[in-house]
Every structure is written in C-alpha cells, then in structure tokens.
C-alpha positions in Angstrom: -129.4 -77.7 -85.1 -130.2 -79.8 -81.9 -129.3 -78.5 -78.5 -127.6 -80.6 -75.8 -129.6 -80.0 -72.1 -128.0 -81.4 -69.0 -131.2 -82.6 -66.7 -130.2 -84.3 -63.8 -127.2 -85.7 -65.0 -128.6 -87.1 -68.3 -128.1 -85.5 -71.5 -130.9 -84.4 -73.7 -130.1 -85.4 -77.8 -132.9 -85.1 -80.3 -135.4 -85.4 -77.5 -134.0 -88.4 -76.1 -132.1 -88.4 -72.7 -129.0 -90.4 -72.7 -126.9 -91.5 -69.8 -123.3 -89.9 -69.9 -121.1 -93.0 -70.4 -119.6 -92.9 -66.3 -123.0 -92.7 -64.9 -123.9 -95.7 -66.9 -120.8 -97.6 -66.2 -121.8 -97.2 -62.5 -125.6 -97.8 -62.9 -124.4 -100.9 -64.7 -122.2 -102.0 -62.3 -124.7 -101.2 -59.6 -127.3 -103.4 -61.4 -124.6 -106.4 -61.7 -123.6 -106.0 -58.2 -127.4 -106.9 -56.7 -128.5 -109.4 -59.4 -127.5 -112.2 -56.9 -130.0 -113.2 -54.3 -126.7 -113.5 -51.8 -125.6 -109.8 -52.5 -129.1 -109.0 -51.8 -129.0 -110.6 -48.9 -126.0 -109.2 -47.4 -127.4 -105.6 -48.0 -130.3 -106.6 -46.1 -128.2 -108.1 -43.2 -126.2 -105.1 -43.1 -129.1 -102.5 -43.4 -130.7 -104.1 -40.3 -127.8 -105.0 -38.3 -125.2 -102.0 -39.0 -121.6 -102.9 -39.2 -120.6 -106.7 -39.0 -117.8 -108.6 -39.0 -117.0 -110.9 -42.0 -117.0 -113.9 -39.9 -120.6 -113.2 -39.0 -121.6 -112.6 -42.4 -119.9 -115.9 -43.6 -121.7 -117.9 -41.4 -124.8 -116.3 -41.8 -124.9 -117.1 -45.3 -123.5 -120.7 -44.6 -121.2 -120.4 -47.4 -117.6 -120.4 -48.1 -115.4 -117.6 -47.1 -114.2 -117.4 -50.9 -117.5 -117.3 -52.1 -118.1 -114.2 -49.2 -115.1 -112.4 -50.2 -116.1 -112.3 -53.7 -119.5 -111.2 -53.0 -118.4 -108.4 -50.6 -115.9 -107.3 -53.3 -118.9 -107.1 -56.3 -120.6 -104.9 -53.5 -117.7 -102.6 -52.2 -116.6 -102.4 -56.3 -120.1 -101.2 -56.9 -120.2 -98.7 -53.4 -122.9 -100.4 -51.9 -121.1 -101.3 -48.8 -117.4 -100.2 -47.0 -115.3 -102.0 -44.7 -115.0 -100.5 -41.5 -112.1 -99.3 -39.9 -111.6 -100.0 -35.8 -111.8 -97.0 -33.5 -108.9 -98.3 -31.5 -105.8 -98.9 -33.1 -104.7 -101.0 -30.6 -107.5 -103.2 -31.2 -107.2 -106.5 -33.1 -108.1 -105.7 -36.3 -110.8 -107.8 -38.1 -112.8 -107.1 -41.4 -116.2 -105.9 -40.7 -118.5 -104.4 -43.6 -121.2 -101.7 -43.1 -123.7 -100.5 -45.8 -123.4 -97.2 -47.5 -126.2 -94.6 -48.3 -125.7 -95.8 -51.7 -126.4 -99.0 -50.6 -129.5 -97.8 -48.7 -131.1 -96.6 -51.5 -130.3 -99.2 -53.6 -131.8 -101.4 -51.5 -135.2 -99.4 -51.2 -135.4 -99.2 -54.6 -135.3 -103.1 -54.9 -137.9 -103.5 -52.3 -139.9 -101.0 -54.0 -139.7 -103.0 -57.4 -140.3 -106.2 -55.4 -143.2 -104.7 -53.7 -144.6 -104.0 -57.1 -143.6 -107.3 -58.7 -145.4 -109.6 -56.3 -148.4 -107.4 -55.9 
C-alpha cells in the first residue's frame, strides 16, 4: 500500500512527487506568460520603475496599444502584475500597472536561469 505524503505543496505517490492539478495550472500559466520577450521586458521595466502608466509602457515598448493590452492581460492573468488604483478618487483615472511579489520572484528566477545559461 502506497501512502500519499504532501510536502511543500507536492504530493508524493510511489516515490514520485506530483504537482496538484491547480498548482500545475498556475505554473503553466506563469511559464506561458514569461515565454515572450516583450512580457519579460514589461516585468523588468515595472521592477525597475515601480508603477507605470499604460501610455509610458506602450511608448517604451514601441508597439501597438492592442499588443501591449494583450501582453499586460497575460501577465495579469498569471498574477505577475496588477492594475493600480489612484489614491485620489477625484483624479483622472488612468491605467497603471505594477509588478506583484509573484512577478518579482518569477523575474529573479528567470534572471538566475539566464545567468546560468549564458555562463
């Protein structure tokens, strides 16, 4: 009889660690989100600059607005960035984005992986 042991979010079955389906979906979603150089660049810009308005991101990426919206949506869906809300409710609302803790961690892991590949 095999016993299932949960260890750091993984399930061990017959000596093999398996990722629960939901966690596997999250990992696949994050990997898909960063499998694009434009999205990696967005993460780098937000990590370096903090919150950035959509217009600044679009201008710095030098790409069409629909393309930027697509990339931002993928990063939001993966939990790597989020929209910011203005503190002043009377201010003109604009779309701005900032990197999440998960986004920072993912970017750090990508940078470590990149340094090993290029070493």
